[in-house]
C-alpha positions, 0 to 999 in steps of 0.5 A, spaced: 777 245 550 778 239 546 775 241 539 775 234 534 768 230 533 766 224 534 767 222 527 774 225 528 775 218 533 771 213 528 774 209 522 768 211 517 771 216 512 764 216 508 757 211 508 754 211 500 750 206 497 748 202 503 756 200 505 761 202 509 767 205 507 773 205 512 778 211 511 784 205 510 779 204 503 776 198 505 769 197 505 763 194 511 756 191 509 752 190 515 746 187 514 741 186 520 740 179 521 732 176 525 733 172 531 729 164 533 728 162 540 732 157 541 730 155 547 723 154 544 726 148 539 725 141 540 732 137 541 732 135 534 730 143 531 736 145 536 741 140 533 740 141 526 741 149 529 747 148 531 749 143 525 747 149 519 751 155 524 757 150 523 757 148 517 755 156 515 761 157 519 767 153 517 764 155 509 766 163 509 774 164 508 773 171 509 771 173 517 765 176 518 762 180 525 756 178 529 753 185 533 748 185 538 745 191 540 741 193 547 736 197 547 730 199 553 724 197 549 721 204 546 714 204 545 712 213 545 708 212 538 704 207 543 703 211 548 701 217 544 695 214 540 693 211 547 694 217 551 689 220 545 684 216 544 684 217 552 683 223 551 677 222 545 674 217 548 667 220 551 664 213 556 668 215 562 668 208 565 672 207 559 678 212 559 678 210 565 680 204 563 684 206 557 689 211 563 690 205 568 691 200 561 697 206 559 699 207 565 701 199 567 704 198 560 708 204 561 710 202 568 712 196 564 717 197 560 720 203 564 721 199 570 716 204 575 713 200 581 709 196 581 710 193 574 717 194 575 719 189 580 718 185 574 725 190 571 727 194 565 723 191 558 730 190 552 729 190 545 736 187 541 738 187 535 743 181 532 747 185 525 753 181 521 758 186 518 761 183 512 769 186 510 772 187 504 779 190 501 782 193 496 787 188 495 782 181 495 779 186 489 779 183 482 782 187 476 785 194 482 790 197 480 792 196 488 797 192 490 800 190 497 807 193 493 803 199 492 801 200 498 809 198 501 812 203 498 808 210 500 805 210 507 800 215 505 793 213 505 792 208 498 786 211 494 779 209 492 776 210 484 769 211 482 771 204 478 775 200 484 768 203 489 764 199 483 769 193 482 769 192 490 761 194 491 759 188 486 764 183 489 762 185 496 754 184 495 756 177 493 759 176 499 753 179 503 748 175 498 752 169 500 752 170 508 745 171 507 744 164 503 747 161 509 742 164 516 737 163 511 738 155 513 740 156 520 732 159 520 735 167 520 733 172 516 738 177 513 736 185 510 742 189 508 742 195 511 741 202 506 745 208 507 739 212 512 739 206 516 746 205 518 747 212 518 741 211 524 745 205 526 750 209 528 748 215 531 744 211 535 751 209 537 753 215 540 746 219 542 743 211 546 739 217 550 735 220 544 735 214 540 731 210 546 726 216 546 725 215 539 728 221 535 732 220 530 736 226 526 733 227 519 737 224 513 738 230 507 736 228 501 744 228 498 746 223 504 740 217 503 744 215 497 
């Protein structure tokens, strides 16, 4: 029977101070990005958005990864509140109307008939992953020659981590500024948010019903 955990196959070594530290000691920052309805824009607005996004891409001197996450829309909390309101409703007519409304919304979201003829409703989340490596850090002791001399993975001291994190943060601020010119807002994910993101990627069924594990205080830094 296989005994290796999922973490054994991930490239992530740890998550600290809102930064992903990979097993090769490279750093990654993740930002959640807002969206805009491009189809509702006028032709001039669409042209301006494309122009700004093109300028943003051409200005980058480092690679970025754009991730789109699709999930079935979760309104479990809203349905629970409707059910609670229904139970507390003293007026019989209002109680019936609340129950019918709750059932309609539930059918609409889950895709059950008759409202389900419209299909399941999905929510999309957008992320940008910004990289930084030891070799790019100024003032660190890592060099290409040292990495070639040994087959061992490079080490990451506390001083190197702080320097790399600072320069990674500068990159993320630059990316956020470029996206802001396109009409988008970008917010860096904190350590608990990163943990929840990767947990939901590996537990999609639990995440869709609104369940997330409790993050220990010592990890939420």
